C-alpha positions in Angstrom: -48.4 -182.9 49.1 -49.9 -186.1 47.4 -46.5 -187.8 48.0 -46.7 -186.7 51.7 -50.0 -188.5 52.1 -49.1 -191.6 50.2 -46.0 -192.1 52.0 -47.8 -191.8 55.5 -50.4 -194.3 54.2 -47.5 -196.8 53.3 -46.0 -196.1 56.6 -49.2 -196.3 58.6 -49.8 -200.1 56.8 -46.2 -201.1 58.0 -47.0 -200.1 61.7 -49.8 -200.7 64.2 -51.4 -197.5 64.2 -53.7 -198.4 66.4 -51.6 -197.9 69.3 -50.8 -194.5 68.0 -54.6 -193.7 67.5 -54.9 -194.7 71.3 -52.3 -192.8 72.8 -53.7 -189.7 70.4 -57.0 -190.0 72.1 -56.2 -191.0 75.9 -53.2 -188.3 76.0 -55.4 -185.3 75.8 -58.3 -186.7 77.8 -56.5 -187.9 80.6 -54.3 -185.1 81.1 -57.3 -182.7 81.0 -59.3 -185.0 83.6 -56.4 -185.5 85.8 -55.5 -181.7 85.7 -59.1 -180.6 86.4 -59.6 -183.0 89.6 -56.2 -181.8 90.7 -57.0 -178.1 90.5 -60.5 -178.5 91.9 -59.0 -180.4 94.9 -56.4 -177.7 95.5 -58.6 -174.6 94.7 -62.1 -174.2 95.5 -62.5 -171.4 93.3 -62.2 -173.5 90.1 -65.1 -174.2 87.9 -66.0 -174.4 84.2 -67.7 -171.0 84.6 -64.6 -169.0 86.0 -61.6 -170.8 84.4 -60.5 -171.2 80.9 -58.8 -174.6 79.9 -55.5 -172.9 79.5 -55.6 -171.8 83.2 -54.8 -175.4 84.0 -51.3 -174.6 82.6 -50.4 -172.3 85.6 -52.7 -174.6 88.0 -51.2 -175.6 91.7 -49.5 -178.6 92.7 -48.2 -179.8 89.6 -50.9 -179.3 87.7 -49.5 -177.0 85.4 -46.5 -179.5 84.6 -48.9 -182.4 83.9 -51.0 -179.9 81.8 -48.4 -178.4 79.8 -46.5 -181.9 79.1 -49.8 -183.3 77.9 -50.6 -180.4 75.7 -47.2 -180.6 74.1 -47.3 -184.2 73.4 -50.7 -183.7 72.0 -49.3 -181.3 69.4 -47.2 -183.8 67.5 -50.3 -186.5 67.8 -52.7 -184.2 66.2 -50.4 -183.8 63.2 -50.5 -187.5 62.8 -54.5 -187.3 62.9 -54.6 -184.8 60.3 -52.3 -186.8 58.3 -54.2 -190.0 58.8 -57.2 -188.1 57.9 -55.9 -186.5 54.8 -54.7 -190.0 53.7 -57.8 -191.5 54.4 -59.6 -188.8 52.0 -56.9 -189.3 49.5 -57.3 -193.3 49.5 -61.4 -192.7 48.7 -60.2 -190.2 45.6 -61.4 -186.9 47.4 -60.6 -183.5 45.9 -56.7 -183.3 46.1 -56.8 -179.3 46.3 -59.5 -179.5 49.3 -57.5 -181.9 51.1 -54.5 -179.9 51.0 -55.9 -176.7 52.1 -57.6 -178.6 55.0 -54.2 -179.9 56.2 -52.6 -176.6 56.4 -55.0 -175.0 59.0 -54.5 -178.8 60.8 -51.0 -178.4 60.9 -51.1 -175.0 62.1 -53.8 -175.7 64.8 -51.5 -178.4 66.0 -48.5 -176.3 66.1 -50.3 -174.0 68.0 -51.3 -177.0 70.6 -47.6 -177.7 71.2 -47.0 -173.9 72.0 -49.7 -173.4 74.2 -47.9 -175.9 76.6 -44.4 -174.4 75.8 -45.9 -171.1 76.5 -48.3 -171.0 79.5 -50.0 -167.9 80.4 -48.1 -167.5 83.6 -44.7 -167.7 81.9 -45.6 -165.4 78.8 -49.2 -164.0 78.0 -48.3 -162.8 74.6 -46.8 -165.8 73.0 -49.4 -167.8 74.9 -52.2 -165.7 73.1 -50.6 -166.2 69.8 -50.3 -170.2 70.4 -54.0 -170.2 71.4 -54.8 -168.4 68.5 -53.2 -170.6 66.0 -55.2 -173.5 67.8 -58.5 -171.9 67.8 -58.4 -170.0 64.2 -57.0 -173.3 62.6 -59.5 -175.5 64.5 -62.2 -173.4 63.0 -60.8 -173.1 59.5 -59.9 -177.1 59.4 -63.3 -178.4 60.8 -65.0 -176.3 58.1 -62.6 -177.3 55.3 -62.5 -181.1 56.1 -66.1 -181.1 56.3 -66.4 -179.8 52.8 -63.7 -182.3 51.5 -65.7 -185.1 53.2 -68.9 -183.8 51.9 -67.8 -184.2 48.1 -65.9 -187.3 48.9 -67.8 -190.4 47.8 -67.8 -193.2 50.4 -68.0 -190.7 53.3 -71.2 -190.3 55.4 -72.9 -187.1 55.1 -73.1 -187.2 58.8 -69.5 -187.5 59.4 -68.9 -184.7 57.0 -71.5 -182.4 58.7 -70.1 -183.1 62.0 -67.2 -180.7 61.0 -69.6 -178.0 60.7 -71.1 -178.6 64.1 -67.8 -178.4 65.8 -67.0 -175.1 63.6 -69.8 -173.6 65.1 -68.7 -174.1 68.5 -65.2 -172.6 67.6 -66.8 -169.7 66.2 -69.0 -168.9 69.5 -65.7 -169.2 71.5 -64.0 -166.8 69.1 -66.8 -164.4 69.4 -67.3 -164.4 73.2 -63.6 -163.9 73.5 -63.5 -161.0 70.9 -66.4 -159.3 73.1 -64.3 -160.1 76.6 -61.3 -158.4 74.8 -63.1 -155.2 74.6 -65.3 -155.8 77.7 -64.7 -158.5 80.1 -67.8 -157.7 82.0 -70.5 -158.7 79.2 -69.6 -162.6 78.1 -66.8 -164.0 80.2 -68.9 -166.8 81.9 -70.1 -167.7 78.5 -66.8 -167.6 77.1 -65.2 -170.1 79.9 -67.9 -172.6 79.3 -67.8 -172.4 75.8 -64.4 -173.4 75.5 -65.0 -176.6 77.5 -68.0 -177.4 75.6 -65.8 -177.2 72.5 -63.2 -179.0 73.8 -65.6 -182.1 74.4 -67.1 -181.4 70.9 -63.7 -181.5 69.3 -62.6 -184.5 71.1 -65.9 -186.2 69.9 -65.3 -185.4 66.3 -61.7 -186.8 66.4 -62.8 -190.0 68.3 -65.6 -190.3 65.7 -63.2 -189.8 62.7 -60.7 -192.4 64.3 -63.6 -194.9 64.5 -64.6 -194.6 60.9 -61.1 -194.6 59.6 -60.5 -197.7 61.7 -63.6 -199.2 60.1 -62.5 -198.3 56.9 -59.0 -200.0 57.3 -60.8 -203.1 58.7 -62.6 -203.5 55.6 -59.8 -202.8 53.2 -57.9 -205.6 55.0 -60.9 -208.1 54.2 -60.8 -207.4 50.6 -59.2 -210.0 48.4 
């Protein structure tokens, strides 16, 4: 696995990863924003209290196509993000075992992201739920594990490390609300809906924050003699 991170690190030095970084952030953000706007304009019942994010995958007037394609593209981009984060921690002599076990749920969550787009709930609810479970359970795991890996790595701020635990808390809240709704949809349905939207915003902030930190670190390295 170390070889994988080292090879990726070498490759990222040869290409301008800045463009990939920007695309990795803009694709999911723009996809969701455009999908929400079109959905809301065509269905007055849409709100963050009544719809899950994945409902965009079955939205009207092309919303489903836009969302599903954007999510499928986001999956591979997320893998690149986790490779870059792992290589970043490896360069800082982070704990190899922690980096390794952090990357695995990141990979699984990214695969889940891709297949959420492949299997929207309107096509197959079962496969959609499996894909979404990979995304959410993997997300909960990688936020905690990367948080621990960053916490014990010298040169990584404690604030950056602790941000992973905060995002993990939102993953956990959504998972709990969803589990409650599975047995009784009348108890916490609205809470489950809004928790997912908040989670996505917090998660994107976590990703953007890490991309900014890795960019600063790369610029410092380039300035070194």
